[in-house]
DSSP file (Angstrom, degrees, kcal/mol; ACC not computed):
  #  RESIDUE AA STRUCTURE BP1 BP2  ACC     N-H-->O    O-->H-N    N-H-->O    O-->H-N    TCO  KAPPA ALPHA  PHI   PSI    X-CA   Y-CA   Z-CA
    1    1 A M    >         0   0    0      0, 0.0     3,-1.8     0, 0.0     4,-0.2   0.000 360.0 360.0 360.0 -16.1   46.9  -16.0  -44.3
    2    2 A T  G >   +     0   0    0      1,-0.3     3,-1.0     2,-0.2   142,-0.1   0.672 360.0  72.3 -68.0 -13.6   44.4  -16.8  -47.0
    3    3 A N  G 3  S+     0   0    0      1,-0.2    -1,-0.3    72,-0.0     3,-0.1   0.573  84.2  69.0 -76.6  -6.3   42.5  -19.1  -44.6
    4    4 A V  G <  S+     0   0    0     -3,-1.8    72,-2.4     1,-0.2     2,-0.4   0.589 105.2  37.9 -85.4  -9.8   41.2  -16.1  -42.6
    5    5 A F    <   +     0   0    0     -3,-1.0     2,-0.3    -4,-0.2    -1,-0.2  -0.979  63.4 151.8-147.3 129.7   39.0  -14.9  -45.5
    6    6 A S    >   -     0   0    0     -2,-0.4     3,-2.1    70,-0.3     4,-0.1  -0.855  61.7 -85.4-141.8 177.9   36.8  -16.8  -48.0
    7    7 A S  G >  S+     0   0    0      1,-0.3     3,-1.5    -2,-0.3   132,-0.0   0.786 123.7  66.0 -59.9 -26.2   33.7  -16.2  -50.0
    8    8 A Q  G 3  S+     0   0    0      1,-0.3    -1,-0.3    25,-0.0    25,-0.0   0.701  93.0  62.7 -66.5 -17.9   31.7  -17.3  -46.9
    9    9 A H  G <  S+     0   0    0     -3,-2.1    69,-2.5     2,-0.1     2,-0.7   0.343  79.9  93.2 -91.5   5.8   33.0  -14.2  -45.1
   10   10 A I  E <   +a   78   0A   0     -3,-1.5     2,-0.3    67,-0.2    69,-0.2  -0.902  61.8 178.9 -99.3 115.8   31.3  -11.8  -47.6
   11   11 A L  E     -a   79   0A   0     67,-3.2    69,-2.6    -2,-0.7     2,-0.5  -0.861  27.5-149.0-123.7 149.3   27.9  -11.0  -46.0
   12   12 A T  E     -a   80   0A   0     -2,-0.3     2,-0.7    67,-0.2    69,-0.2  -0.982  11.3-159.3-117.5 123.8   25.0   -8.8  -46.8
   13   13 A D  E     +a   81   0A   0     67,-3.2    69,-2.7    -2,-0.5    70,-0.5  -0.890  16.5 171.4-104.6 108.2   23.1   -7.4  -43.9
   14   14 A T  S    S+     0   0    0     -2,-0.7    -1,-0.1    67,-0.2    67,-0.1   0.527  73.5  44.7 -92.7  -6.9   19.5   -6.4  -45.0
   15   15 A Q  S    S+     0   0    0      6,-0.1    -1,-0.1     7,-0.0     7,-0.1   0.821  79.3 100.6-108.1 -39.2   18.2   -5.6  -41.5
   16   16 A S        +     0   0    0      1,-0.1    67,-0.4     5,-0.1    66,-0.1  -0.198  25.8 163.7 -63.3 138.9   20.7   -3.5  -39.4
   17   17 A T        +     0   0    0      1,-0.1    69,-0.5    65,-0.1     2,-0.3   0.327  64.7  51.4-128.2  -1.5   20.1    0.2  -39.1
   18   18 A T  S  > S-     0   0    0     67,-0.1     4,-2.2     1,-0.1     5,-0.1  -0.903  83.5-114.9-132.9 161.4   22.4    0.9  -36.1
   19   19 A Q  H  > S+     0   0    0     -2,-0.3     4,-3.0    67,-0.2     5,-0.2   0.929 116.4  54.3 -58.6 -45.8   26.0    0.1  -35.2
   20   20 A E  H  > S+     0   0    0      1,-0.2     4,-2.0     2,-0.2    -1,-0.2   0.908 109.8  46.2 -58.8 -43.4   24.9   -2.1  -32.4
   21   21 A A  H  > S+     0   0    0      2,-0.2     4,-2.4     1,-0.2    -1,-0.2   0.885 112.1  52.1 -65.5 -38.0   22.7   -4.2  -34.7
   22   22 A A  H  X S+     0   0    0     -4,-2.2     4,-2.5     2,-0.2    -2,-0.2   0.913 108.6  49.9 -63.7 -43.0   25.6   -4.4  -37.2
   23   23 A F  H  X S+     0   0    0     -4,-3.0     4,-2.6     1,-0.2    -1,-0.2   0.899 110.9  50.0 -62.3 -40.2   28.0   -5.6  -34.5
   24   24 A R  H  X S+     0   0    0     -4,-2.0     4,-2.9    -5,-0.2     5,-0.2   0.912 109.5  51.2 -64.1 -42.7   25.4   -8.3  -33.5
   25   25 A F  H  X S+     0   0    0     -4,-2.4     4,-2.1     2,-0.2    -2,-0.2   0.929 112.0  46.7 -60.0 -46.2   25.0   -9.4  -37.2
   26   26 A I  H  X S+     0   0    0     -4,-2.5     4,-2.5     1,-0.2    -2,-0.2   0.939 114.1  47.8 -61.1 -47.4   28.8   -9.7  -37.6
   27   27 A A  H  X S+     0   0    0     -4,-2.6     4,-2.3     1,-0.2    -2,-0.2   0.891 110.0  51.9 -63.5 -41.0   29.1  -11.6  -34.3
   28   28 A E  H  X S+     0   0    0     -4,-2.9     4,-2.4     1,-0.2    -1,-0.2   0.908 113.5  44.2 -62.6 -41.6   26.2  -14.0  -35.2
   29   29 A N  H  X S+     0   0    0     -4,-2.1     4,-1.9     2,-0.2    -2,-0.2   0.867 111.0  53.3 -73.2 -35.4   27.8  -14.8  -38.5
   30   30 A A  H  <>S+     0   0    0     -4,-2.5     5,-3.0    -5,-0.2     6,-0.9   0.889 112.4  46.3 -63.1 -38.4   31.3  -15.2  -37.0
   31   31 A H  H ><5S+     0   0    0     -4,-2.3     3,-1.8     4,-0.2    -2,-0.2   0.926 109.4  53.5 -68.0 -45.4   29.8  -17.7  -34.5
   32   32 A R  H 3<5S+     0   0    0     -4,-2.4    -2,-0.2     1,-0.3    -1,-0.2   0.846 110.3  48.5 -57.5 -35.2   27.9  -19.5  -37.3
   33   33 A L  T 3<5S-     0   0    0     -4,-1.9    -1,-0.3    -5,-0.1    -2,-0.2   0.349 118.6-111.2 -90.5   6.0   31.2  -19.9  -39.1
   34   34 A G  T < 5S+     0   0    0     -3,-1.8    -3,-0.2     2,-0.2    -2,-0.1   0.701  85.3 117.3  77.4  20.2   33.0  -21.2  -36.1
   35   35 A V  S   <S+     0   0    0     -5,-3.0    37,-3.1    -6,-0.2    38,-1.3   0.838  73.8  33.7 -87.6 -37.0   35.3  -18.1  -35.6
   36   36 A V  B     -F   71   0B   0     -6,-0.9    35,-0.2    35,-0.3    -2,-0.2  -0.885  60.9-148.8-123.3 153.2   34.0  -17.0  -32.2
   37   37 A S  S    S+     0   0    0     33,-2.8     2,-0.4    -2,-0.3    34,-0.1   0.655  86.4  39.3 -91.1 -18.2   32.7  -18.9  -29.2
   38   38 A S     >  -     0   0    0     32,-0.4     4,-2.2     1,-0.2     5,-0.2  -0.963  54.2-164.7-140.7 120.0   30.3  -16.2  -28.0
   39   39 A V  H  > S+     0   0    0     -2,-0.4     4,-2.6     2,-0.2     5,-0.2   0.957  99.1  44.7 -61.4 -51.3   28.0  -13.9  -30.0
   40   40 A D  H  > S+     0   0    0      1,-0.2     4,-2.4     2,-0.2     5,-0.2   0.902 113.7  50.0 -62.4 -42.3   27.4  -11.6  -27.0
   41   41 A G  H  > S+     0   0    0      2,-0.2     4,-1.7     1,-0.2    -1,-0.2   0.913 114.3  42.7 -65.0 -43.9   31.1  -11.5  -26.1
   42   42 A F  H  X S+     0   0    0     -4,-2.2     4,-2.3     2,-0.2    -2,-0.2   0.918 114.0  51.0 -70.3 -42.8   32.4  -10.7  -29.6
   43   43 A A  H  X S+     0   0    0     -4,-2.6     4,-2.3    -5,-0.2    -2,-0.2   0.909 110.6  50.2 -60.1 -41.1   29.6   -8.1  -30.2
   44   44 A A  H  X S+     0   0    0     -4,-2.4     4,-2.7    -5,-0.2    -1,-0.2   0.874 108.7  52.8 -64.4 -36.7   30.5   -6.5  -26.9
   45   45 A G  H  X S+     0   0    0     -4,-1.7     4,-2.2     2,-0.2    -2,-0.2   0.907 108.9  48.6 -64.4 -42.6   34.1   -6.4  -27.9
   46   46 A L  H  X S+     0   0    0     -4,-2.3     4,-2.0     2,-0.2    19,-0.2   0.917 113.6  47.6 -62.1 -43.3   33.4   -4.7  -31.2
   47   47 A K  H  X S+     0   0    0     -4,-2.3     4,-2.2     2,-0.2    -2,-0.2   0.925 111.2  49.8 -64.6 -44.9   31.2   -2.1  -29.4
   48   48 A A  H  X S+     0   0    0     -4,-2.7     4,-1.4     1,-0.2    -1,-0.2   0.895 110.3  50.8 -62.1 -40.2   33.8   -1.5  -26.7
   49   49 A R  H  X S+     0   0    0     -4,-2.2     4,-1.8     1,-0.2    -1,-0.2   0.907 110.5  49.3 -63.8 -41.3   36.5   -1.0  -29.4
   50   50 A E  H  < S+     0   0    0     -4,-2.0    -2,-0.2     1,-0.2    -1,-0.2   0.866 108.0  53.5 -66.9 -36.8   34.3    1.5  -31.2
   51   51 A E  H  < S+     0   0    0     -4,-2.2    -1,-0.2     1,-0.2    -2,-0.2   0.803 107.3  53.2 -68.0 -28.1   33.6    3.4  -28.0
   52   52 A H  H  < S-     0   0    0     -4,-1.4     2,-0.3     1,-0.3    -2,-0.2   0.913 134.4 -19.1 -71.2 -44.2   37.3    3.7  -27.4
   53   53 A D  S  < S-     0   0    0     -4,-1.8    -1,-0.3    -5,-0.1    -2,-0.1  -0.902  78.2 -99.6-166.3 133.9   38.0    5.2  -30.9
   54   54 A S        -     0   0    0     -2,-0.3    -4,-0.1    -3,-0.2    -3,-0.1  -0.250  17.0-158.3 -62.5 143.5   36.0    5.2  -34.1
   55   55 A T        +     0   0    0     33,-0.0     8,-2.2    34,-0.0     2,-0.2   0.254  53.2 124.4-100.8   9.0   36.9    2.7  -36.8
   56   56 A G  B     +B   62   0A   0     32,-0.7     6,-0.3     6,-0.2    42,-0.0  -0.460  33.3 176.3 -73.9 140.8   35.2    4.8  -39.5
   57   57 A F        -     0   0    0      4,-2.8    33,-2.9    -2,-0.2    34,-0.8   0.219  36.9 -79.9-108.1-127.5   37.2    5.8  -42.5
   58   58 A M  S >  S+     0   0    0     64,-0.4     3,-0.6    32,-0.2    -1,-0.1  -0.880  96.8  46.1-137.0 169.7   35.7    7.7  -45.5
   59   59 A G  T 3  S-     0   0    0     -2,-0.3    -1,-0.1     1,-0.2     3,-0.1   0.800 129.2 -56.7  66.4  28.7   33.7    6.8  -48.5
   60   60 A G  T 3  S+     0   0    0      1,-0.2    36,-2.1    -3,-0.1    37,-1.9   0.682 106.3 120.4  82.6  17.6   31.2    4.7  -46.6
   61   61 A I  E <   + c   0  97A   0     -3,-0.6    -4,-2.8    34,-0.2     2,-0.3  -0.914  32.2 174.2-121.9 143.7   33.7    2.2  -45.1
   62   62 A A  E     -Bc  56  98A   0     35,-1.2    37,-2.1    -2,-0.4    -6,-0.2  -0.942  22.9-145.8-136.4 162.1   34.6    1.3  -41.5
   63   63 A V        -     0   0    0     -8,-2.2    37,-0.2    -2,-0.3     2,-0.1  -0.578  21.9-175.6-127.9  68.2   37.0   -1.4  -40.1
   64   64 A P        +     0   0    0      0, 0.0    37,-1.6     0, 0.0     2,-0.3  -0.441  19.8 150.2 -66.9 137.3   35.4   -2.6  -36.8
   65   65 A H  E     -d  101   0A   0     35,-0.2     2,-0.3   -19,-0.2    37,-0.2  -0.976  23.0-171.8-157.8 163.3   37.6   -5.0  -35.0
   66   66 A C  E     -d  102   0A   0     35,-1.4    37,-2.3    -2,-0.3     2,-0.6  -0.960  25.7-128.6-161.5 152.5   38.5   -6.3  -31.6
   67   67 A K  E     +d  103   0A   0     -2,-0.3     2,-0.3    35,-0.2    38,-0.1  -0.904  46.9 164.9 -97.4 124.1   41.0   -8.6  -29.9
   68   68 A S  E >   -d  104   0A   0     35,-2.6     3,-1.3    -2,-0.6    37,-1.2  -0.994  53.6-131.8-148.8 146.5   39.0  -11.0  -27.8
   69   69 A E  T 3  S+     0   0    0     -2,-0.3    -1,-0.1     1,-0.2   -27,-0.1   0.627 108.1  67.7 -68.8 -13.0   39.3  -14.2  -25.8
   70   70 A H  T 3  S+     0   0    0    -29,-0.1   -33,-2.8   -34,-0.1     2,-0.7   0.590  77.6  95.1 -82.4 -10.8   36.1  -15.2  -27.6
   71   71 A V  B <   -F   36   0B   0     -3,-1.3    34,-0.3    32,-0.3   -35,-0.3  -0.732  49.7-178.8 -85.3 117.9   37.9  -15.3  -31.0
   72   72 A M  S    S+     0   0    0    -37,-3.1   -36,-0.2    -2,-0.7    -1,-0.2   0.775  72.3   7.7 -87.4 -29.1   38.9  -18.9  -31.7
   73   73 A S  S    S-     0   0    0    -38,-1.3    -1,-0.3   -69,-0.0    29,-0.1  -0.985  87.8 -98.7-151.1 144.4   40.7  -18.2  -35.0
   74   74 A P        +     0   0    0      0, 0.0     2,-0.3     0, 0.0    29,-0.2  -0.302  49.9 166.9 -64.7 146.5   41.5  -15.0  -36.8
   75   75 A A  E     - E   0 102A   0     27,-1.7    27,-2.8     2,-0.0     2,-0.4  -0.994  29.4-144.1-157.6 156.5   39.1  -13.9  -39.5
   76   76 A I  E     - E   0 101A   0    -72,-2.4     2,-0.4    -2,-0.3   -70,-0.3  -0.974  16.9-167.8-122.1 139.4   38.1  -11.1  -41.8
   77   77 A F  E     - E   0 100A   0     23,-2.7    23,-2.9    -2,-0.4     2,-0.6  -0.985  12.1-155.2-126.0 139.0   34.5  -10.3  -42.8
   78   78 A V  E     -aE  10  99A   0    -69,-2.5   -67,-3.2    -2,-0.4     2,-0.5  -0.973  20.4-174.3-109.4 120.4   33.3   -8.0  -45.5
   79   79 A V  E     -aE  11  98A   0     19,-2.4    19,-2.5    -2,-0.6     2,-0.4  -0.967  10.9-161.4-121.6 127.1   29.7   -6.9  -44.7
   80   80 A R  E     -aE  12  97A   0    -69,-2.6   -67,-3.2    -2,-0.5     2,-0.4  -0.900  14.1-143.9-106.2 134.7   27.6   -4.8  -47.0
   81   81 A F  E     -a   13   0A   0     15,-3.0   -67,-0.2    -2,-0.4     4,-0.0  -0.821  13.1-155.3-103.3 134.6   24.6   -3.0  -45.5
   82   82 A A  E    S+     0   0A   0    -69,-2.7   -68,-0.1    -2,-0.4    -1,-0.1   0.806  94.0  44.6 -70.4 -30.2   21.3   -2.5  -47.2
   83   83 A H  E    S-     0   0A   0    -70,-0.5    -1,-0.2   -67,-0.4    12,-0.1  -0.969  98.6-115.9-117.3 119.6   20.7    0.5  -45.0
   84   84 A P  E     -     0   0A   0      0, 0.0     2,-0.4     0, 0.0    12,-0.2  -0.250  31.9-134.9 -54.5 140.4   23.6    2.9  -44.4
   85   85 A I  E     - E   0  95A   0     10,-2.8    10,-3.0   -25,-0.1     2,-0.2  -0.844  13.6-116.8-105.1 130.6   24.7    2.9  -40.8
   86   86 A A        +     0   0    0    -69,-0.5     2,-0.3    -2,-0.4   -67,-0.2  -0.475  50.5 159.9 -62.9 131.6   25.4    6.1  -38.8
   87   87 A W        -     0   0    0     -2,-0.2     2,-0.9     6,-0.1   -33,-0.0  -0.989  50.2-104.9-153.5 146.9   29.1    6.0  -37.9
   88   88 A E        +     0   0    0     -2,-0.3   -32,-0.7     4,-0.1     2,-0.3  -0.722  57.7 165.9 -77.0 111.6   31.7    8.4  -36.8
   89   89 A T    >   -     0   0    0     -2,-0.9     3,-1.0   -34,-0.1   -31,-0.2  -0.791  52.3-106.8-126.9 167.7   33.8    8.7  -40.0
   90   90 A M  T 3  S+     0   0    0    -33,-2.9   -32,-0.2    -2,-0.3   -33,-0.1   0.766 123.1  35.8 -65.0 -26.6   36.5   11.0  -41.4
   91   91 A D  T 3  S-     0   0    0    -34,-0.8    -1,-0.2     2,-0.2   -33,-0.1   0.248 109.3-118.3-111.8  12.1   34.0   12.5  -43.9
   92   92 A D  S <  S+     0   0    0     -3,-1.0    -2,-0.1     1,-0.2   -34,-0.1   0.753  71.2 132.8  58.2  27.2   30.9   12.4  -41.6
   93   93 A E        -     0   0    0      1,-0.1    -1,-0.2    -7,-0.0    -2,-0.2  -0.774  61.1-102.4-105.6 152.9   29.1   10.1  -44.0
   94   94 A P        -     0   0    0      0, 0.0     2,-0.4     0, 0.0    -8,-0.2  -0.208  38.1-108.1 -68.1 166.1   27.3    6.9  -43.0
   95   95 A V  E     + E   0  85A   0    -10,-3.0   -10,-2.8     1,-0.1   -34,-0.2  -0.824  31.5 175.8-101.7 131.8   28.8    3.5  -43.6
   96   96 A S  E    S+     0   0A   0    -36,-2.1   -15,-3.0    -2,-0.4     2,-0.3   0.535  73.0  17.5-107.6 -12.7   27.6    1.2  -46.3
   97   97 A A  E     -cE  61  80A   0    -37,-1.9   -35,-1.2   -17,-0.2     2,-0.3  -0.990  62.6-160.4-155.9 151.6   30.2   -1.6  -45.9
   98   98 A V  E     -cE  62  79A   0    -19,-2.5   -19,-2.4    -2,-0.3     2,-0.6  -0.951  16.7-147.5-131.2 154.7   32.7   -2.8  -43.3
   99   99 A V  E     - E   0  78A   0    -37,-2.1     2,-0.4    -2,-0.3   -21,-0.2  -0.971  32.0-167.6-114.0 108.9   35.8   -4.9  -43.2
  100  100 A S  E     - E   0  77A   0    -23,-2.9   -23,-2.7    -2,-0.6     2,-0.5  -0.827   7.3-155.9-107.2 136.0   35.6   -6.5  -39.8
  101  101 A L  E     -dE  65  76A   0    -37,-1.6   -35,-1.4    -2,-0.4     2,-0.6  -0.930   7.1-156.5-114.8 133.1   38.5   -8.3  -38.1
  102  102 A A  E     -dE  66  75A   0    -27,-2.8   -27,-1.7    -2,-0.5   -35,-0.2  -0.940  20.1-170.7-102.9 116.5   38.2  -11.0  -35.4
  103  103 A I  E     -d   67   0A   0    -37,-2.3   -35,-2.6    -2,-0.6   -32,-0.3  -0.939  18.9-128.2-117.2 121.7   41.5  -11.1  -33.6
  104  104 A P  E     -d   68   0A   0      0, 0.0   -35,-0.2     0, 0.0   -32,-0.1  -0.329  15.6-129.0 -65.2 149.3   42.4  -13.8  -31.0
  105  105 A A  S    S+     0   0    0    -37,-1.2     3,-0.4   -34,-0.3     2,-0.4   0.863  95.3  55.0 -65.8 -36.0   43.6  -12.6  -27.6
  106  106 A E  S    S+     0   0    0      1,-0.2   -38,-0.1   -38,-0.2    -1,-0.0  -0.804 117.8   8.6-101.2 140.4   46.6  -14.9  -27.8
  107  107 A G  S    S+     0   0    0     -2,-0.4     3,-0.4     1,-0.1     4,-0.3   0.874  77.8 150.5  64.7  39.1   49.0  -14.8  -30.7
  108  108 A A     >  +     0   0    0     -3,-0.4     4,-2.4     1,-0.2     5,-0.2   0.506  37.4  97.2 -83.8  -4.4   47.5  -11.7  -32.2
  109  109 A Q  H  > S+     0   0    0      1,-0.2     4,-1.8     2,-0.2    -1,-0.2   0.900  85.1  47.1 -56.4 -46.8   50.6  -10.2  -33.8
  110  110 A E  H  > S+     0   0    0     -3,-0.4     4,-2.0     1,-0.2    -1,-0.2   0.897 112.8  50.9 -60.8 -39.8   49.8  -11.6  -37.3
  111  111 A S  H  > S+     0   0    0     -4,-0.3     4,-2.4     1,-0.2    -1,-0.2   0.869 107.4  52.6 -66.0 -36.9   46.2  -10.4  -37.0
  112  112 A L  H  X S+     0   0    0     -4,-2.4     4,-2.0     2,-0.2    -1,-0.2   0.850 106.8  53.0 -68.6 -33.0   47.4   -6.9  -36.0
  113  113 A V  H  X S+     0   0    0     -4,-1.8     4,-2.3    -5,-0.2    -2,-0.2   0.917 109.2  49.9 -64.5 -42.9   49.7   -6.8  -39.1
  114  114 A M  H  X S+     0   0    0     -4,-2.0     4,-2.9     1,-0.2     5,-0.2   0.921 108.3  53.3 -59.8 -44.1   46.6   -7.7  -41.2
  115  115 A L  H  X S+     0   0    0     -4,-2.4     4,-2.8     1,-0.2    -1,-0.2   0.909 108.7  49.4 -58.7 -43.2   44.6   -4.9  -39.5
  116  116 A T  H  X S+     0   0    0     -4,-2.0     4,-2.3     2,-0.2    -1,-0.2   0.930 112.4  47.3 -61.8 -45.8   47.4   -2.4  -40.4
  117  117 A K  H  X S+     0   0    0     -4,-2.3     4,-1.8     2,-0.2    -2,-0.2   0.921 114.7  45.9 -62.8 -44.8   47.4   -3.5  -44.1
  118  118 A V  H  X S+     0   0    0     -4,-2.9     4,-1.4     2,-0.2    -2,-0.2   0.926 111.7  52.0 -64.5 -44.9   43.6   -3.4  -44.3
  119  119 A S  H  < S+     0   0    0     -4,-2.8     3,-0.4    -5,-0.2     4,-0.3   0.912 109.4  49.1 -60.5 -43.9   43.4    0.0  -42.6
  120  120 A R  H >< S+     0   0    0     -4,-2.3     3,-1.4     1,-0.2    -1,-0.2   0.903 108.7  53.9 -61.3 -40.6   46.0    1.5  -45.0
  121  121 A A  H >< S+     0   0    0     -4,-1.8     3,-2.0     1,-0.3     7,-0.3   0.780  93.0  71.4 -66.2 -26.8   44.1    0.1  -48.0
  122  122 A M  T 3< S+     0   0    0     -4,-1.4   -64,-0.4    -3,-0.4    -1,-0.3   0.621  86.1  67.6 -68.0 -10.2   40.9    1.8  -46.9
  123  123 A M  T <  S+     0   0    0     -3,-1.4    -1,-0.3    -4,-0.3    -2,-0.2   0.598  84.2  86.8 -80.3 -11.1   42.4    5.2  -47.8
  124  124 A K    <>  -     0   0    0     -3,-2.0     4,-2.2    -4,-0.2     3,-0.5  -0.810  69.4-151.6 -96.4 118.0   42.3    4.1  -51.5
  125  125 A P  H  > S+     0   0    0      0, 0.0     4,-2.6     0, 0.0     5,-0.2   0.851  94.9  55.4 -56.4 -37.2   39.0    4.9  -53.3
  126  126 A D  H  > S+     0   0    0      2,-0.2     4,-2.1     1,-0.2     5,-0.1   0.882 109.0  47.2 -66.7 -36.3   39.3    2.0  -55.7
  127  127 A I  H  > S+     0   0    0     -3,-0.5     4,-2.4    -6,-0.3     5,-0.2   0.938 112.4  49.2 -68.0 -46.3   39.7   -0.6  -52.9
  128  128 A R  H  X S+     0   0    0     -4,-2.2     4,-1.9    -7,-0.3    -2,-0.2   0.927 111.8  49.5 -57.7 -45.0   36.7    0.9  -51.0
  129  129 A N  H  X S+     0   0    0     -4,-2.6     4,-2.5     1,-0.2     5,-0.5   0.907 109.4  51.5 -62.3 -43.0   34.6    0.7  -54.2
  130  130 A T  H  X S+     0   0    0     -4,-2.1     4,-2.6     1,-0.2    -1,-0.2   0.923 111.2  47.4 -59.9 -44.4   35.6   -2.9  -54.9
  131  131 A L  H  < S+     0   0    0     -4,-2.4    -1,-0.2     1,-0.2    -2,-0.2   0.827 116.3  44.7 -68.1 -30.3   34.7   -3.9  -51.3
  132  132 A Q  H  < S+     0   0    0     -4,-1.9    -2,-0.2    -5,-0.2    -1,-0.2   0.826 135.3   7.8 -81.1 -33.1   31.3   -2.1  -51.6
  133  133 A T  H  < S+     0   0    0     -4,-2.5    -3,-0.2    -5,-0.2    -2,-0.2   0.523  93.5 115.3-130.9  -8.9   30.3   -3.2  -55.0
  134  134 A G     <  -     0   0    0     -4,-2.6     2,-0.0    -5,-0.5    -4,-0.0  -0.191  67.0-103.5 -68.7 158.6   32.6   -5.9  -56.4
  135  135 A D     >  -     0   0    0      1,-0.1     4,-2.4     4,-0.0     5,-0.2  -0.285  41.3 -95.6 -74.3 169.1   31.6   -9.4  -57.2
  136  136 A T  H  > S+     0   0    0      1,-0.2     4,-2.7     2,-0.2     5,-0.2   0.897 122.3  48.8 -54.9 -49.7   32.6  -12.2  -54.8
  137  137 A E  H  > S+     0   0    0      1,-0.2     4,-2.5     2,-0.2    -1,-0.2   0.896 112.2  49.0 -61.2 -41.2   35.7  -13.3  -56.7
  138  138 A T  H  > S+     0   0    0      2,-0.2     4,-2.4     1,-0.2    -1,-0.2   0.902 112.0  48.4 -66.0 -41.2   37.0   -9.8  -57.0
  139  139 A V  H  X S+     0   0    0     -4,-2.4     4,-2.6     2,-0.2     5,-0.2   0.929 112.4  48.4 -65.4 -45.1   36.4   -9.1  -53.3
  140  140 A V  H  X S+     0   0    0     -4,-2.7     4,-2.5    -5,-0.2     5,-0.2   0.940 113.8  47.1 -59.9 -47.2   38.1  -12.4  -52.2
  141  141 A D  H  X S+     0   0    0     -4,-2.5     4,-2.3    -5,-0.2    -1,-0.2   0.900 112.0  51.2 -61.6 -40.9   41.1  -11.6  -54.5
  142  142 A T  H  X S+     0   0    0     -4,-2.4     4,-2.4     2,-0.2    -2,-0.2   0.936 112.1  44.7 -63.9 -47.9   41.3   -8.1  -53.2
  143  143 A I  H  X S+     0   0    0     -4,-2.6     4,-2.1     1,-0.2    -2,-0.2   0.925 113.5  50.5 -64.0 -43.9   41.3   -9.1  -49.5
  144  144 A H  H  X S+     0   0    0     -4,-2.5     4,-0.8    -5,-0.2    -1,-0.2   0.892 111.7  48.6 -61.3 -38.7   43.9  -11.9  -50.2
  145  145 A H  H  < S+     0   0    0     -4,-2.3     3,-0.5    -5,-0.2    -1,-0.2   0.903 109.9  52.7 -66.6 -40.7   46.1   -9.4  -52.0
  146  146 A L  H  < S+     0   0    0     -4,-2.4    -2,-0.2     1,-0.2    -1,-0.2   0.879 115.7  38.2 -63.1 -38.2   45.8   -6.9  -49.2
  147  147 A I  H  <        0   0    0     -4,-2.1    -1,-0.2     1,-0.2    -2,-0.2   0.489 360.0 360.0 -95.5  -2.8   46.9   -9.3  -46.4
  148  148 A A     <        0   0    0     -4,-0.8    -1,-0.2    -3,-0.5    -2,-0.1   0.502 360.0 360.0 -61.5 360.0   49.5  -11.2  -48.4
């Protein structure tokens, strides 16, 4: 499972100020890294999933994800935003970082297990803080530990 997340999957978004822009940023980088076949298709999937039910947690974290035919291989991305993004969250606070999952349409069971593990971990303040402010090695180790 460690092949779904590497230091290349830790991203800083200095431009986005909306969810839609954030989804596009995630999709563009997923495409650049060979995870998805379509920027528009994956971004639309993230948006549709969010419209169904918010992926916002608390403490400035959300877990946007989608299962899509555009996902060629499962992946996790940690994205930190320079500008907090308005998001429906448990504490009504904006989001400063996300853990985003790209889940293939076929054979998604392992990815859904990862989503469950990541979602549970987002309830822990120390994990959220590490993902928001930790150095690259610490973030990689944390994600690998969460999905092990």
